[in-house]
N, C-alpha and C positions, 0 to 999 in steps of 0.2 A: 310692146307696141310694134307693129309691122314697120319695116324699114322705109316703106313708102310714106309714112306719116311725116317724117322730117322735111322732105322737099315740099310737101303740101303746106306744112306750117310756114315754111320760108316764103312760099307764094302768098299766103295770107298776109304776112308782114309787108310784102311788096304792094299788095292792094291797099293796105293801110296808108302807106306813103304815097301811093298814086293819087289817093283822094286829097292828101295834104298839098300835093305839088301842082294841082291843076285848078284853073278857074272855070273850066268848061263843065257845066252841070251834066251834060250828056256823058262826058268821060267819067265823072263821079258815079253816075248811075251804072255805067258799064263795069266799073271797078267793084261796086257793091254787089252787082249780079254775079261777077266772077267769084267773089268771096263766098256767095251763097252756094255755088257749085262746089267750091273747095270744102266748105263745111259739111255739105251733104256727103261728099266722098270720104271725108275724114271720119264721119260717124261710123262708116263701115270698117275703116281701117282700125280705129281705136277699139271697137267692140271685139275685134279678133275673130269673129265668126259671123257668117252671113245668115243670121237668124231672121225670122219674120219680123221681129221687133226692130232689128238694125236696118233691114231693108225698108220697112215702112217709115222709120225715122229719116233715112237718107232721102227717100222719094218725097216725103212731106217737106223736108228742108229745102230741097232743090226747087220744088214746085212753088213754094211760097217766097223764099228768099231770093231765088235766082230768076223766077219767071213772073209771078203775080205782082209782087211789090215793085220791081223795076218797071214793069209795064205801066203800073199806076203812076209812078213818078215821071215816066216819059210822057204820059198823057197830061200830067200837071204842067210840065214845062211847055208843051204845045199850047195848052189852053191859056197859060199866062204869058206866052210869047216872050220868054226869057231864055237866054243861052249861057250867060256867064255870071259868076260872082265877081262883081266889079270892085266893091269897096269893103273887103273884109276888115274886121276890127284889128286883126294882126296880119301882117303881110305874109306872103307865101314862103319866103326864105326863113323868117323867124318861126313860122309854124313848122317848117321842116326840121329846124333845129330843136324845137320843142319835142317833136316826134322822136328825134334821135336821142334826146335826153330821157324821154319816156322809155325807150328801148333799153338803155343802160340801167335805169332804175328798176325796170321789170326783171331783168336777169339778176340784179343784186337782191331784190326782194324774194324772188323765187328760190334763190340759193339758200335762204334762211327758213323756208317753209318745209314741213315734213314731206318726205317723198310720197308721191301718189301712185307710183308704179305705172304711170302713163307716158314715161319718157321724159327727157330733159327739156324739151322745147314747149310742151303743151301749156304749162302754167305761165311761163314768161310771155308767150305769144298771146295768151288770153289777157294777161295784164296790160300788155302794150296796146292791144286792140281796144280795150276799155278806155285807156287813157287817151289814145288818139281820137277815139270817138268823142270823148269829152272836149278835147281841143277843138275839133270841128264844130261841135254843138255850141261852144261858147264864142268862138272867134268869127264865125260866119254870120252874115246878116240876112241872107236869103233864106226864106222858110224851107225851101226844098233842100238846100245844103244842110240845114239843121236836121231835117228828117234823115238825111244820109248819115249824119253824125250819130243820131239816135240809133239807127240800125247797126252801125259799127259797134256802138256801146253794147247793144243787146247781143251782137255776135260774139263779143268777148265773154259775156256772161254764159252764152251757149257753150263756148269752148271750156269754161270752167266746169260746166255740167258734164262734159264728156269725160272728165277725170273720174266721174262716178257713173259711167254709162251703164254698167251692169246693175247698179243699185237704184237708179232713178226710174220710177214707173213711167210707162209710155204716156199715160194721161197727163202727167206733170209736164213732160216735154212738149206734148201737143198744146197744153195750156200756154206755155211760153210762146210758141209760134202764133197762137191766137192773139195773145197780148200785143205782139208786134203788128199784126194786121190791124187790130183796133186802133193802136197808136197812130199808125200811118194814115188810116182812114180819117181820124179826127184832124190830123195835120192837113189832110187834103181839103177838108171843109174850111179850115183857117186860111189856106192858100187861096181858095175860091173867093172868100169874103174880102181878103186884102186886095186881091186883084180887081174885084168889082168896085171897091170903094176908092182905090188909090191908083189904079193902073200900075201897080208895083207889088212885088211880093217881098219887100223888105220887112223883116221881123220887127224893126223899130216902129212900124206903123201900128202894131198891135195895141199899143197904149192909147191910140186915138179912136179905136173902134168903140162904138156905143150901141146899145140896143135901140132899135127903132121903135 
């Protein structure tokens, strides 16, 4: 792996913790957009050669993860007139400590896995991104925050895929990106209906929605 990969992976971890540490939804969206740019760049670095496949994957990743989906989420918070995650199920400091514990566990687990030849940081960073995504998904009550957690979780899975970048067909990787788009599109519909019915986008209101 190129030496540039390690600082990029460290920045990915910083974006994970940035999401955990802030209540501002716009800051969460900026962090997830930055993570998309980092993942797109990382796909070029890990592949080791600027092939057509690697360039297409990088451009597709940046276009969807760093531009399209963040734009969609910004539109959602404007339409819902919401700016902050006010009452998370778990406070921000405990969430940050959970993230730190996930980081320790990730390195401990990665040390026991077979070597992938992709460098010492790729697998643990993938693991911690998945786990922090789960923390955000479970502990936040705003639907938009949960979408951000879902995207982080998928980004961790994407990082796992990069360990086999030369073996995974492009169509499979494109399918993963399409799944993310569809997932966020569905969540956008949910956000719209919650806001219309309750003037709130708290996910706890989902249980009260009924078909008309």
